[in-house]
gemmi code that builds the backbone of each chain (N, CA, C; Angstrom):
import gemmi

chains = {
    "A": [
        ("MET", (-0.168, 23.714, 0.153), (-1.349, 24.144, -0.471), (-2.653, 23.352, 0.222)),
        ("LYS", (-3.677, 24.081, 0.403), (-4.818, 23.468, 0.893), (-5.452, 22.653, -0.046)),
        ("ILE", (-6.427, 21.498, 0.744), (-6.940, 20.541, -0.257), (-7.953, 21.234, -1.017)),
        ("GLU", (-8.697, 22.351, -0.478), (-9.806, 23.027, -1.176), (-9.199, 23.806, -2.447)),
        ("ASN", (-7.938, 24.332, -2.322), (-7.403, 24.859, -3.384), (-6.909, 24.006, -4.564)),
        ("ILE", (-6.439, 22.936, -4.130), (-6.001, 21.786, -5.016), (-7.385, 21.424, -5.805)),
        ("ASN", (-8.462, 21.324, -5.097), (-9.757, 20.806, -5.740), (-10.259, 21.942, -6.662)),
        ("SER", (-10.097, 23.147, -6.329), (-10.590, 24.142, -7.213), (-9.655, 24.304, -8.415)),
        ("LEU", (-8.434, 24.087, -8.373), (-7.512, 24.181, -9.490), (-7.737, 23.280, -10.538)),
        ("ILE", (-8.192, 21.862, -9.988), (-8.500, 20.789, -10.994), (-9.987, 20.586, -11.342)),
        ("SER", (-10.703, 21.578, -11.031), (-12.022, 21.551, -10.933), (-12.692, 20.261, -10.584)),
        ("GLY", (-12.254, 19.882, -9.405), (-12.657, 18.546, -8.954), (-13.870, 18.426, -7.977)),
        ("THR", (-14.103, 17.162, -7.502), (-15.110, 16.999, -6.802), (-14.779, 16.153, -5.458)),
        ("ILE", (-15.251, 16.619, -4.263), (-14.680, 15.911, -3.058), (-15.666, 14.748, -2.866)),
        ("VAL", (-15.132, 13.560, -3.011), (-15.923, 12.299, -2.884), (-16.178, 11.955, -1.510)),
        ("GLU", (-15.018, 12.064, -0.678), (-15.084, 11.681, 0.773), (-14.178, 12.410, 1.557)),
        ("GLY", (-14.587, 12.600, 2.786), (-13.543, 13.311, 3.755), (-13.737, 14.930, 3.590)),
        ("GLY", (-14.847, 15.404, 3.359), (-15.021, 16.787, 3.020), (-14.632, 17.831, 4.347)),
        ("ALA", (-14.598, 17.135, 5.383), (-14.327, 17.933, 6.606), (-12.972, 18.314, 6.627)),
        ("SER", (-12.022, 17.715, 5.943), (-10.674, 18.006, 5.944), (-10.133, 18.929, 4.843)),
        ("ILE", (-11.110, 19.683, 4.037), (-10.532, 20.401, 3.006), (-9.734, 21.751, 3.370)),
        ("ASP", (-9.596, 22.150, 4.515), (-8.752, 23.216, 4.752), (-7.316, 22.594, 5.380)),
        ("LYS", (-7.206, 21.380, 5.227), (-5.818, 20.782, 5.601), (-4.658, 20.963, 4.521)),
        ("GLU", (-3.533, 21.275, 4.916), (-2.392, 21.621, 4.075), (-1.799, 20.349, 3.499)),
        ("VAL", (-1.473, 20.375, 2.266), (-0.760, 19.319, 1.644), (0.727, 19.821, 1.359)),
        ("ASP", (1.600, 19.095, 1.552), (3.023, 19.551, 1.350), (3.595, 19.176, -0.029)),
        ("CYS", (3.282, 18.024, -0.619), (3.735, 17.618, -1.893), (2.812, 16.522, -2.463)),
        ("ALA", (3.209, 16.162, -3.614), (2.556, 15.313, -4.430), (3.199, 14.134, -5.119)),
        ("PHE", (2.561, 12.924, -5.376), (3.259, 11.944, -6.004), (2.105, 11.409, -7.198)),
        ("ALA", (2.637, 11.221, -8.374), (1.691, 10.820, -9.257), (2.063, 9.388, -9.741)),
        ("SER", (1.239, 8.310, -9.689), (1.539, 7.137, -10.170), (0.280, 6.159, -10.146)),
        ("ASP", (0.308, 5.217, -11.057), (-0.777, 4.136, -11.197), (-0.224, 2.812, -10.674)),
        ("LEU", (1.011, 2.941, -10.330), (1.879, 1.744, -9.885), (1.897, 1.746, -8.162)),
        ("MET", (1.049, 0.945, -7.687), (0.963, 0.912, -6.146), (2.377, 0.400, -5.584)),
        ("SER", (3.042, -0.414, -6.243), (4.288, -0.872, -5.824), (5.274, 0.209, -5.622)),
        ("ASP", (5.046, 1.169, -6.598), (5.934, 2.450, -6.378), (5.511, 3.396, -5.239)),
        ("VAL", (4.353, 3.345, -5.025), (3.700, 4.213, -4.007), (4.351, 3.598, -2.733)),
        ("LEU", (4.361, 2.308, -2.640), (4.773, 1.624, -1.278), (6.370, 1.844, -1.000)),
        ("THR", (7.054, 2.462, -2.018), (8.380, 2.646, -1.793), (8.832, 4.120, -1.313)),
        ("LEU", (7.772, 5.057, -1.181), (7.927, 6.349, -0.899), (8.454, 6.394, 0.742)),
        ("HIS", (9.255, 7.211, 0.924), (9.988, 7.489, 2.140), (9.755, 9.075, 2.429)),
        ("THR", (8.855, 9.488, 3.092), (8.641, 10.807, 3.503), (7.859, 10.997, 4.741)),
        ("ASP", (8.042, 12.128, 5.561), (7.329, 12.410, 6.776), (6.230, 13.554, 6.311)),
        ("LYS", (6.387, 14.078, 5.175), (5.465, 15.137, 4.753), (4.003, 14.647, 4.240)),
        ("THR", (3.188, 15.673, 4.285), (1.745, 15.279, 3.904), (1.665, 15.218, 2.322)),
        ("VAL", (1.314, 13.941, 1.872), (1.472, 13.802, 0.451), (-0.058, 13.493, -0.067)),
        ("ILE", (-0.235, 14.063, -1.367), (-1.438, 13.649, -1.964), (-1.140, 12.689, -3.177)),
        ("LEU", (-1.734, 11.650, -3.317), (-1.488, 10.709, -4.349), (-2.558, 11.012, -5.488)),
        ("ILE", (-1.821, 11.172, -6.797), (-2.641, 11.518, -7.987), (-2.546, 10.207, -8.749)),
        ("THR", (-3.775, 9.531, -8.987), (-3.579, 8.396, -9.804), (-4.905, 8.057, -10.727)),
        ("GLY", (-4.633, 7.157, -11.536), (-5.761, 6.777, -12.345), (-6.121, 5.392, -12.132)),
        ("LEU", (-5.496, 4.749, -11.018), (-5.858, 3.424, -10.600), (-6.801, 3.555, -9.509)),
        ("CYS", (-8.070, 3.136, -9.801), (-9.176, 3.320, -8.917), (-9.838, 2.019, -8.377)),
        ("ASN", (-9.198, 1.380, -7.339), (-9.678, 0.250, -6.878), (-9.384, 0.107, -5.399)),
        ("VAL", (-9.962, -0.812, -4.545), (-9.903, -0.794, -3.212), (-8.194, -1.009, -2.720)),
        ("GLN", (-7.555, -1.597, -3.571), (-6.140, -1.630, -3.109), (-5.381, -0.302, -3.312)),
        ("THR", (-5.811, 0.588, -4.014), (-5.296, 2.030, -4.003), (-5.526, 2.550, -2.675)),
        ("ILE", (-6.679, 2.297, -2.049), (-6.971, 2.828, -0.710), (-6.066, 2.123, 0.419)),
        ("ARG", (-6.022, 0.753, 0.053), (-5.163, -0.083, 1.104), (-3.833, 0.366, 1.004)),
        ("THR", (-3.236, 0.602, -0.243), (-1.789, 1.007, -0.375), (-1.521, 2.380, 0.299)),
        ("CYS", (-2.432, 3.257, 0.211), (-2.291, 4.494, 0.901), (-2.452, 4.504, 2.378)),
        ("GLU", (-3.287, 3.616, 2.804), (-3.339, 3.259, 4.268), (-2.013, 2.759, 4.900)),
        ("MET", (-1.339, 1.961, 4.149), (-0.101, 1.393, 4.695), (1.011, 2.520, 4.478)),
        ("SER", (0.883, 3.270, 3.485), (1.937, 4.329, 3.246), (1.721, 5.649, 4.055)),
        ("ASP", (0.635, 5.664, 4.861), (0.463, 6.928, 5.649), (0.001, 8.013, 4.708)),
        ("ILE", (-0.647, 7.867, 3.619), (-1.069, 8.942, 2.694), (-2.596, 9.114, 2.921)),
        ("LYS", (-2.973, 10.268, 3.315), (-4.389, 10.545, 3.673), (-5.207, 11.229, 2.591)),
        ("ILE", (-4.624, 11.688, 1.537), (-5.353, 12.277, 0.369), (-5.116, 11.889, -0.926)),
        ("ILE", (-6.186, 11.276, -1.633), (-6.076, 10.638, -2.972), (-6.874, 11.405, -4.010)),
        ("LEU", (-6.308, 11.663, -5.022), (-6.942, 12.406, -6.227), (-7.013, 11.448, -7.413)),
        ("PHE", (-8.173, 11.089, -7.759), (-8.506, 10.090, -8.922), (-8.719, 10.958, -10.051)),
        ("VAL", (-8.036, 10.689, -11.219), (-8.042, 11.521, -12.426), (-9.079, 10.684, -13.445)),
        ("ARG", (-9.360, 11.539, -14.631), (-10.091, 10.843, -15.700), (-11.461, 10.374, -15.306)),
        ("GLY", (-12.037, 11.108, -14.171), (-13.444, 10.766, -13.768), (-13.629, 9.326, -13.306)),
        ("LYS", (-12.601, 8.679, -12.798), (-12.834, 7.333, -12.256), (-13.911, 7.271, -11.204)),
        ("GLN", (-14.609, 6.327, -11.157), (-15.784, 6.284, -10.117), (-15.282, 5.358, -8.993)),
        ("VAL", (-15.469, 6.186, -7.848), (-15.108, 5.539, -6.565), (-16.207, 4.700, -5.986)),
        ("THR", (-15.897, 3.484, -5.595), (-17.050, 2.507, -5.188), (-17.428, 2.864, -3.678)),
        ("GLU", (-18.563, 2.502, -3.261), (-18.978, 2.472, -1.938), (-18.038, 1.815, -1.012)),
        ("GLU", (-17.287, 0.720, -1.407), (-16.565, 0.080, -0.570), (-15.221, 0.850, -0.390)),
        ("MET", (-14.736, 1.503, -1.376), (-13.682, 2.423, -1.277), (-13.820, 3.578, -0.320)),
        ("LYS", (-15.178, 4.078, -0.537), (-15.560, 5.170, 0.363), (-15.417, 4.870, 1.840)),
        ("GLU", (-15.967, 3.656, 2.161), (-16.008, 3.033, 3.456), (-14.677, 2.954, 4.065)),
        ("LEU", (-13.845, 2.341, 3.378), (-12.413, 2.126, 3.641), (-11.710, 3.403, 4.000)),
        ("ALA", (-11.957, 4.473, 3.160), (-11.375, 5.695, 3.222), (-11.894, 6.444, 4.372)),
        ("GLU", (-12.979, 6.426, 4.691), (-13.667, 6.964, 5.849), (-13.177, 6.407, 7.243)),
        ("GLU", (-12.988, 5.065, 7.191), (-12.389, 4.292, 8.251), (-10.998, 4.811, 8.612)),
        ("ASN", (-10.239, 5.213, 7.553), (-8.915, 5.650, 7.671), (-8.709, 7.071, 7.601)),
        ("GLU", (-9.927, 7.892, 7.797), (-9.870, 9.356, 7.826), (-9.172, 9.944, 6.628)),
        ("MET", (-9.460, 9.446, 5.410), (-8.785, 9.971, 4.132), (-9.769, 11.015, 3.576)),
        ("THR", (-9.176, 11.716, 2.540), (-9.923, 12.528, 1.708), (-9.669, 12.008, 0.328)),
        ("LEU", (-10.855, 11.917, -0.429), (-10.863, 11.484, -1.862), (-11.363, 12.435, -2.700)),
        ("LEU", (-10.568, 12.852, -3.644), (-11.037, 13.863, -4.745), (-10.983, 13.211, -6.030)),
        ("SER", (-11.762, 13.664, -6.888), (-11.887, 13.222, -8.295), (-11.991, 14.307, -9.349)),
        ("THR", (-11.298, 14.204, -10.430), (-11.362, 15.122, -11.496), (-11.523, 14.564, -12.976)),
        ("SER", (-12.004, 15.232, -13.727), (-12.202, 14.832, -15.114), (-10.894, 14.864, -15.893)),
        ("PHE", (-10.079, 15.726, -15.524), (-8.715, 16.000, -16.087), (-7.817, 14.855, -16.221)),
        ("SER", (-6.914, 14.736, -17.170), (-5.835, 13.510, -17.196), (-4.833, 13.734, -16.146)),
        ("LEU", (-4.117, 12.691, -15.881), (-3.078, 12.689, -14.887), (-1.952, 13.783, -15.290)),
        ("TYR", (-1.641, 13.864, -16.568), (-0.667, 14.831, -17.013), (-1.079, 16.268, -16.767)),
        ("ARG", (-2.481, 16.620, -17.138), (-2.856, 17.894, -17.019), (-3.108, 18.354, -15.396)),
        ("THR", (-3.490, 17.378, -14.698), (-3.549, 17.504, -13.274), (-2.394, 17.877, -12.504)),
        ("ALA", (-1.387, 16.946, -12.825), (-0.083, 17.128, -12.296), (0.576, 18.483, -12.742)),
        ("GLY", (0.436, 18.773, -13.906), (1.022, 19.986, -14.469), (0.397, 21.337, -13.880)),
        ("LEU", (-0.989, 21.235, -13.672), (-1.571, 22.502, -12.954), (-1.221, 22.649, -11.650)),
        ("LEU", (-1.173, 21.501, -10.913), (-0.706, 21.524, -9.479), (0.652, 22.012, -9.272)),
        ("TYR", (1.555, 21.457, -10.192), (3.023, 21.833, -10.116), (3.255, 23.247, -10.328)),
        ("SER", (2.381, 23.741, -11.373), (2.644, 25.040, -11.834), (2.053, 26.073, -10.732)),
        ("ALA", (1.201, 25.461, -9.956), (0.489, 26.319, -8.930), (1.410, 26.269, -7.640)),
        ("GLY", (2.486, 25.651, -7.729), (3.546, 25.669, -6.552), (3.439, 24.359, -5.734)),
        ("LEU", (2.795, 23.262, -5.959), (2.684, 22.168, -5.303), (3.865, 21.300, -5.761)),
        ("PRO", (4.945, 21.118, -4.871), (6.104, 20.238, -5.365), (5.974, 18.830, -5.368)),
        ("GLY", (6.761, 18.038, -6.068), (6.757, 16.627, -5.970), (7.569, 16.067, -4.675)),
        ("VAL", (7.083, 14.796, -4.483), (7.861, 14.266, -3.193), (9.347, 14.328, -3.438)),
        ("TYR", (9.760, 13.942, -4.666), (11.223, 13.914, -5.053), (11.527, 15.032, -6.129)),
    ],
    "B": [
        ("MET", (2.450, -11.534, 22.779), (1.281, -11.631, 22.132), (1.378, -12.252, 20.849)),
        ("HIS", (0.405, -13.240, 20.669), (0.514, -13.980, 19.304), (-0.833, -14.071, 18.626)),
        ("PHE", (-0.805, -13.729, 17.456), (-1.998, -13.686, 16.430), (-1.962, -14.401, 15.233)),
        ("GLU", (-3.055, -15.033, 14.770), (-2.921, -15.686, 13.454), (-4.042, -15.117, 12.570)),
        ("TYR", (-3.687, -15.065, 11.278), (-4.694, -14.563, 10.228), (-4.648, -15.465, 9.034)),
        ("LYS", (-5.859, -15.688, 8.553), (-5.908, -16.549, 7.193), (-5.986, -15.668, 6.017)),
        ("VAL", (-5.368, -16.136, 4.944), (-5.359, -15.368, 3.719), (-5.726, -16.184, 2.632)),
        ("GLU", (-6.685, -15.864, 1.672), (-7.126, -16.682, 0.505), (-6.443, -16.240, -0.727)),
        ("GLY", (-5.836, -17.114, -1.530), (-5.200, -16.736, -2.750), (-6.443, -16.172, -3.743)),
        ("GLY", (-6.025, -15.315, -4.429), (-7.011, -14.703, -5.430), (-7.993, -13.623, -4.884)),
        ("ASP", (-8.251, -13.495, -3.564), (-9.193, -12.739, -3.013), (-8.634, -11.196, -2.814)),
        ("PHE", (-8.703, -10.576, -3.959), (-8.120, -9.212, -3.921), (-8.848, -8.163, -3.343)),
        ("THR", (-10.186, -8.521, -3.081), (-11.035, -7.520, -2.356), (-10.636, -7.486, -0.920)),
        ("ASN", (-10.190, -8.608, -0.381), (-9.826, -8.570, 1.062), (-8.158, -8.599, 1.353)),
        ("ALA", (-7.521, -8.512, 0.309), (-6.056, -8.293, 0.277), (-5.612, -6.917, 1.144)),
        ("GLY", (-4.850, -7.350, 2.182), (-4.499, -6.061, 2.980), (-5.308, -5.971, 4.226)),
        ("THR", (-6.293, -6.772, 4.555), (-7.028, -6.629, 5.782), (-6.198, -7.026, 6.944)),
        ("THR", (-5.413, -8.033, 6.831), (-4.353, -8.462, 7.862), (-3.499, -7.184, 8.242)),
        ("SER", (-2.840, -6.777, 7.125), (-1.830, -5.701, 7.384), (-2.630, -4.500, 8.044)),
        ("SER", (-3.866, -4.155, 7.686), (-4.636, -3.176, 8.388), (-4.818, -3.373, 9.783)),
        ("GLU", (-5.156, -4.618, 10.228), (-5.397, -5.120, 11.619), (-4.011, -4.867, 12.426)),
        ("VAL", (-3.039, -5.343, 11.716), (-1.535, -5.343, 12.406), (-1.237, -3.845, 12.636)),
        ("LYS", (-1.524, -2.934, 11.655), (-1.243, -1.599, 11.761), (-2.009, -0.899, 12.831)),
        ("LYS", (-3.329, -1.227, 12.940), (-4.128, -0.748, 14.092), (-3.615, -1.130, 15.367)),
        ("MET", (-3.177, -2.495, 15.429), (-2.662, -2.940, 16.799), (-1.337, -2.213, 17.274)),
        ("LEU", (-0.465, -2.157, 16.178), (0.918, -1.529, 16.433), (0.648, 0.014, 16.854)),
        ("LYS", (-0.187, 0.620, 16.357), (-0.566, 2.016, 16.569), (-1.071, 2.153, 18.143)),
        ("GLN", (-1.911, 1.272, 18.381), (-2.571, 1.268, 19.658), (-1.476, 0.937, 20.771)),
        ("LEU", (-0.507, 0.099, 20.400), (0.506, -0.212, 21.394), (1.611, 0.914, 21.521)),
        ("GLY", (1.428, 2.069, 20.711), (2.322, 3.233, 20.860), (3.598, 2.839, 20.133)),
        ("VAL", (3.819, 1.951, 19.209), (5.013, 1.837, 18.537), (5.384, 3.007, 17.602)),
        ("ASN", (6.660, 3.408, 17.566), (7.063, 4.485, 16.828), (6.497, 4.410, 15.306)),
        ("PRO", (5.801, 5.469, 14.808), (5.079, 5.514, 13.679), (5.947, 5.155, 12.372)),
        ("SER", (7.184, 5.406, 12.403), (8.044, 5.128, 11.199), (8.199, 3.554, 11.280)),
        ("ILE", (8.362, 2.920, 12.459), (8.542, 1.412, 12.503), (7.269, 0.765, 11.963)),
        ("VAL", (6.140, 1.331, 12.444), (4.831, 0.831, 12.188), (4.694, 0.862, 10.631)),
        ("LYS", (5.080, 1.853, 9.938), (4.911, 2.064, 8.554), (5.864, 0.950, 7.850)),
        ("ARG", (7.174, 0.918, 8.262), (7.996, 0.106, 7.673), (7.492, -1.355, 7.699)),
        ("THR", (6.974, -1.838, 8.878), (6.508, -3.171, 9.203), (5.248, -3.411, 8.322)),
        ("VAL", (4.264, -2.483, 8.292), (2.941, -2.667, 7.486), (3.174, -2.829, 6.056)),
        ("VAL", (4.217, -1.854, 5.701), (4.553, -1.981, 4.088), (5.126, -3.273, 3.773)),
        ("ALA", (6.093, -3.785, 4.511), (6.576, -4.958, 4.212), (5.483, -6.176, 4.292)),
        ("LEU", (4.770, -6.009, 5.311), (3.727, -7.115, 5.612), (2.652, -6.992, 4.421)),
        ("TYR", (2.245, -5.886, 4.030), (1.304, -5.744, 2.940), (1.940, -6.237, 1.569)),
        ("GLU", (3.164, -6.034, 1.406), (3.645, -6.574, 0.079), (3.599, -8.025, 0.169)),
        ("ALA", (4.012, -8.596, 1.360), (3.917, -10.079, 1.672), (2.572, -10.795, 1.334)),
        ("GLU", (1.640, -9.852, 2.039), (0.209, -10.425, 2.078), (-0.361, -10.371, 0.582)),
        ("VAL", (-0.020, -9.266, -0.109), (-0.407, -9.262, -1.517), (0.024, -10.311, -2.396)),
        ("ASN", (1.357, -10.735, -2.057), (2.096, -11.876, -2.758), (1.342, -13.170, -2.567)),
        ("ILE", (0.787, -13.485, -1.481), (0.057, -14.571, -1.073), (-1.245, -14.555, -2.067)),
        ("VAL", (-1.868, -13.460, -1.904), (-3.117, -13.351, -2.663), (-2.880, -13.453, -4.357)),
        ("ALA", (-1.645, -12.986, -4.718), (-1.371, -12.864, -6.050), (-0.802, -14.198, -6.633)),
        ("HIS", (-0.033, -15.078, -5.774), (0.621, -16.216, -6.146), (0.216, -17.459, -5.701)),
        ("ALA", (-0.339, -17.454, -4.429), (-0.513, -18.689, -3.584), (-1.966, -19.031, -3.633)),
        ("TYR", (-2.208, -20.393, -3.155), (-3.715, -20.829, -2.992), (-4.312, -20.297, -1.816)),
        ("ARG", (-3.491, -20.259, -0.667), (-3.899, -19.831, 0.652), (-2.677, -19.695, 1.349)),
        ("GLY", (-2.974, -19.017, 2.639), (-1.788, -18.839, 3.466), (-2.299, -18.424, 4.938)),
        ("THR", (-1.340, -18.522, 5.728), (-1.589, -18.117, 7.189), (-0.580, -17.180, 7.609)),
        ("ILE", (-0.769, -16.094, 8.275), (0.111, -15.159, 8.749), (0.149, -15.162, 10.269)),
        ("PHE", (1.277, -15.407, 10.822), (1.524, -15.456, 12.338), (2.252, -14.248, 12.709)),
        ("VAL", (1.671, -13.482, 13.673), (2.256, -12.373, 14.276), (2.560, -12.599, 15.760)),
        ("ASP", (3.855, -12.345, 15.924), (4.299, -12.413, 17.380), (4.962, -11.087, 17.951)),
        ("LEU", (4.157, -10.441, 18.779), (4.665, -9.243, 19.328), (5.515, -9.451, 20.625)),
        ("GLU", (6.721, -8.908, 20.666), (7.489, -9.042, 21.955), (7.689, -7.603, 22.518)),
        ("GLU", (8.339, -7.386, 23.475), (8.535, -6.151, 24.000), (9.277, -5.159, 23.081)),
        ("ASN", (10.362, -5.811, 22.401), (11.185, -4.882, 21.659), (11.211, -5.315, 20.097)),
        ("SER", (10.232, -6.253, 19.640), (10.203, -6.575, 18.282), (8.897, -7.083, 17.854)),
        ("VAL", (8.737, -7.157, 16.583), (7.473, -7.793, 15.998), (8.109, -8.719, 14.942)),
        ("SER", (7.644, -9.973, 15.104), (8.058, -11.025, 14.005), (6.796, -11.467, 13.390)),
        ("ILE", (6.938, -11.457, 12.058), (5.798, -11.695, 11.319), (6.071, -13.000, 10.269)),
        ("ARG", (5.403, -14.113, 10.447), (5.735, -15.311, 9.580), (4.516, -15.545, 8.762)),
        ("LEU", (4.779, -15.609, 7.370), (3.755, -15.765, 6.456), (4.016, -17.206, 5.793)),
        ("GLU", (3.146, -18.159, 5.984), (3.291, -19.378, 5.183), (2.192, -19.616, 4.260)),
        ("ASP", (2.500, -19.902, 2.966), (1.643, -20.109, 1.927), (1.730, -21.562, 1.436)),
        ("GLU", (0.566, -22.079, 0.944), (0.592, -23.190, 0.025), (0.444, -22.736, -1.315)),
        ("GLY", (1.290, -22.970, -2.109), (1.370, -22.460, -3.530), (2.378, -23.104, -4.329)),
        ("PRO", (2.669, -22.438, -5.477), (3.599, -22.951, -6.365), (5.088, -22.883, -6.042)),
        ("GLY", (5.455, -22.078, -5.049), (6.747, -21.837, -4.620), (7.555, -20.870, -5.467)),
        ("ILE", (8.686, -20.556, -5.024), (9.624, -19.785, -5.912), (10.829, -20.683, -6.270)),
        ("PRO", (10.992, -20.809, -7.649), (12.174, -21.654, -8.078), (13.540, -21.090, -7.754)),
        ("ASP", (13.533, -19.804, -7.968), (14.856, -19.136, -7.794), (14.772, -17.817, -6.934)),
        ("ILE", (14.962, -18.003, -5.591), (14.705, -16.847, -4.638), (15.678, -15.681, -5.003)),
        ("ASP", (16.850, -15.836, -5.395), (17.870, -14.866, -5.756), (17.011, -13.951, -6.818)),
        ("LYS", (16.703, -14.675, -7.787), (16.002, -13.960, -9.045), (14.867, -13.201, -8.630)),
        ("ALA", (14.002, -13.824, -7.718), (12.855, -13.112, -7.328), (13.198, -11.835, -6.337)),
        ("MET", (14.368, -11.853, -5.880), (14.821, -10.727, -5.069), (15.238, -9.552, -6.043)),
        ("GLU", (15.429, -9.840, -7.274), (15.976, -8.865, -8.141), (14.949, -7.846, -8.448)),
        ("GLN", (15.231, -6.557, -8.446), (14.400, -5.430, -8.844), (13.882, -5.725, -10.317)),
        ("GLY", (12.643, -5.601, -10.506), (12.051, -5.658, -11.859), (11.666, -7.303, -12.320)),
        ("PHE", (12.133, -8.268, -11.575), (11.723, -9.534, -11.877), (10.349, -9.884, -11.308)),
        ("SER", (9.432, -10.389, -12.261), (8.023, -10.661, -11.890), (7.349, -11.777, -12.621)),
        ("THR", (6.561, -12.585, -11.948), (5.785, -13.618, -12.697), (4.432, -13.338, -12.548)),
        ("ALA", (3.926, -12.157, -12.081), (2.562, -11.751, -11.828), (1.690, -11.812, -13.041)),
        ("SER", (0.336, -12.213, -12.688), (-0.592, -12.253, -13.827), (-1.114, -10.896, -14.185)),
        ("PRO", (-1.696, -10.830, -15.413), (-2.377, -9.559, -15.718), (-3.392, -8.992, -14.770)),
        ("GLU", (-3.983, -9.859, -14.076), (-4.995, -9.495, -13.012), (-4.230, -8.738, -11.934)),
        ("VAL", (-3.109, -9.202, -11.469), (-2.231, -8.685, -10.457), (-1.822, -7.265, -10.928)),
        ("ARG", (-1.453, -7.187, -12.021), (-0.823, -5.847, -12.673), (-1.943, -4.868, -12.793)),
        ("GLU", (-3.260, -5.351, -13.042), (-4.366, -4.380, -12.922), (-4.610, -3.788, -11.730)),
        ("MET", (-4.209, -4.491, -10.636), (-4.443, -3.980, -9.338), (-3.278, -3.020, -8.818)),
        ("GLY", (-2.365, -2.775, -9.818), (-1.176, -1.853, -9.268), (-0.059, -2.468, -8.755)),
        ("PHE", (0.028, -3.783, -9.020), (1.331, -4.577, -8.436), (1.922, -5.391, -9.577)),
        ("GLY", (2.875, -6.246, -9.305), (3.445, -7.130, -10.273), (4.576, -6.396, -11.097)),
        ("ALA", (5.087, -5.336, -10.486), (6.316, -4.767, -11.203), (7.747, -5.292, -10.923)),
        ("GLY", (7.772, -6.265, -9.988), (8.980, -6.833, -9.504), (9.569, -5.951, -8.545)),
        ("MET", (8.798, -5.410, -7.690), (9.282, -4.421, -6.743), (9.117, -4.915, -5.324)),
        ("GLY", (8.154, -5.984, -5.094), (7.742, -6.407, -3.777), (8.757, -6.914, -2.849)),
        ("LEU", (9.530, -8.009, -3.393), (10.474, -8.585, -2.501), (11.562, -7.580, -2.047)),
        ("PRO", (12.164, -6.826, -3.128), (13.295, -5.920, -2.617), (12.676, -4.775, -1.732)),
        ("ASN", (11.378, -4.358, -1.974), (10.862, -3.329, -0.996), (10.580, -3.975, 0.379)),
        ("MET", (10.205, -5.295, 0.549), (10.105, -5.991, 1.727), (11.383, -5.955, 2.386)),
        ("LYS", (12.519, -6.115, 1.835), (13.762, -6.266, 2.353), (14.088, -4.815, 2.851)),
        ("ASN", (13.943, -3.804, 2.038), (14.304, -2.392, 2.625), (13.473, -1.992, 3.771)),
        ("ASN", (12.160, -2.573, 3.964), (11.320, -2.334, 5.189), (11.447, -3.268, 6.305)),
        ("SER", (12.329, -4.187, 6.318), (12.565, -5.174, 7.316), (13.996, -4.999, 7.938)),
        ("ASP", (14.007, -5.200, 9.244), (15.339, -5.372, 9.897), (15.937, -6.702, 9.446)),
        ("LYS", (15.187, -7.755, 9.387), (15.524, -9.145, 9.011), (14.308, -9.616, 8.041)),
        ("LEU", (14.862, -10.217, 6.951), (13.858, -10.867, 6.016), (14.354, -12.112, 5.709)),
        ("ILE", (13.622, -13.242, 5.959), (14.108, -14.493, 5.593), (13.002, -15.056, 4.666)),
        ("VAL", (13.307, -15.639, 3.371), (12.473, -16.267, 2.552), (12.895, -17.726, 2.208)),
        ("ASN", (11.950, -18.671, 2.427), (12.174, -19.959, 2.154), (11.089, -20.577, 1.274)),
        ("SER", (11.506, -21.343, 0.288), (10.427, -21.874, -0.636), (10.782, -23.392, -1.117)),
        ("VAL", (9.718, -23.939, -1.202), (9.671, -25.463, -1.809), (8.823, -25.386, -2.972)),
        ("VAL", (9.372, -25.585, -4.254), (8.536, -25.534, -5.489), (7.541, -26.675, -5.343)),
        ("GLY", (6.276, -26.399, -5.695), (5.160, -27.171, -5.653), (4.473, -27.258, -4.282)),
        ("LYS", (5.170, -26.776, -3.201), (4.630, -26.772, -1.953), (4.286, -25.489, -1.385)),
        ("GLY", (5.117, -24.485, -1.308), (4.807, -23.071, -0.835), (6.056, -22.413, -0.375)),
        ("THR", (5.752, -21.200, 0.080), (6.773, -20.207, 0.546), (6.433, -19.714, 1.824)),
        ("THR", (7.633, -19.557, 2.598), (7.516, -19.051, 3.973), (8.289, -17.769, 3.978)),
        ("VAL", (7.758, -16.566, 4.310), (8.491, -15.209, 4.569), (8.462, -14.971, 5.948)),
        ("GLU", (9.729, -14.638, 6.646), (9.596, -13.948, 7.867), (10.068, -12.641, 7.894)),
        ("ILE", (9.402, -11.680, 8.583), (9.803, -10.235, 8.575), (9.999, -9.987, 10.092)),
        ("ILE", (11.176, -9.502, 10.515), (11.342, -9.160, 11.910), (11.863, -7.572, 11.983)),
        ("ASN", (10.996, -6.907, 12.751), (11.560, -5.520, 12.878), (11.576, -5.262, 14.422)),
        ("TYR", (12.582, -4.340, 14.781), (12.928, -4.145, 16.173), (12.468, -2.756, 16.539)),
        ("PHE", (11.830, -2.627, 17.803), (11.418, -1.284, 18.184), (12.602, -0.471, 18.842)),
    ],
}
model = gemmi.Model(1)
for chain_id, residues in chains.items():
    chain = gemmi.Chain(chain_id)
    for i, (resn, *xyz) in enumerate(residues, 1):
        res = gemmi.Residue()
        res.name, res.seqid = resn, gemmi.SeqId(i, " ")
        for name, pos in zip(("N", "CA", "C"), xyz):
            atom = gemmi.Atom()
            atom.name, atom.element = name, gemmi.Element(name[0])
            atom.pos, atom.b_iso = gemmi.Position(*pos), 0.0
            res.add_atom(atom)
        chain.add_residue(res)
    model.add_chain(chain)
structure = gemmi.Structure()
structure.add_model(model)
structure.setup_entities()
């Protein structure tokens, strides 16, 4: 599923990395626990759906080779996070929807989970 | 090649900067991406542990032709029972650490899963040394 389709399904906003919106995403992982994100083993293109919005979210994705992050519940992305995301060529999306609703919508539209 | 990095305890803003530097370096050297990922995930877990639990630390990175060895030495409270700390789910993390998305007792087991060799030594009241070795 393309990033722009994901963004449209969750009535989202592209906060950073707008140039990559036609990039394909293979699967999704939803978690607020970065320790859990760090245990993922996959070569696929993953989108992380999370309510945890701080600089360590970006760092965790940098180490985990995750290039697309979707923040739920309208969490505000800081300038520092945007800079770090830009440096790592990431795309950041934001939605006002909850984690549950976001995951449900994307799963129903055909975006599978990592596991 | 030998590199050294300083890490400050409690500095969550900069936690991960060393792991980021090492990742860039390994990528530039053309190391296999899956080995780069394993190495930096283990290193990042260990770096966050210094920030979360210790007062300060130093990370020594040694790059050889066929391996990377990373030694993290910290000054801190140490680990009273390393076997217990290696157990999935055991954690002594503060609420602040948990707010950052860590502290679920998954760090040391995950470091083990992402290292070819992991050596943890600790002296209570002095500090902890973690060594991660991965082969290319």
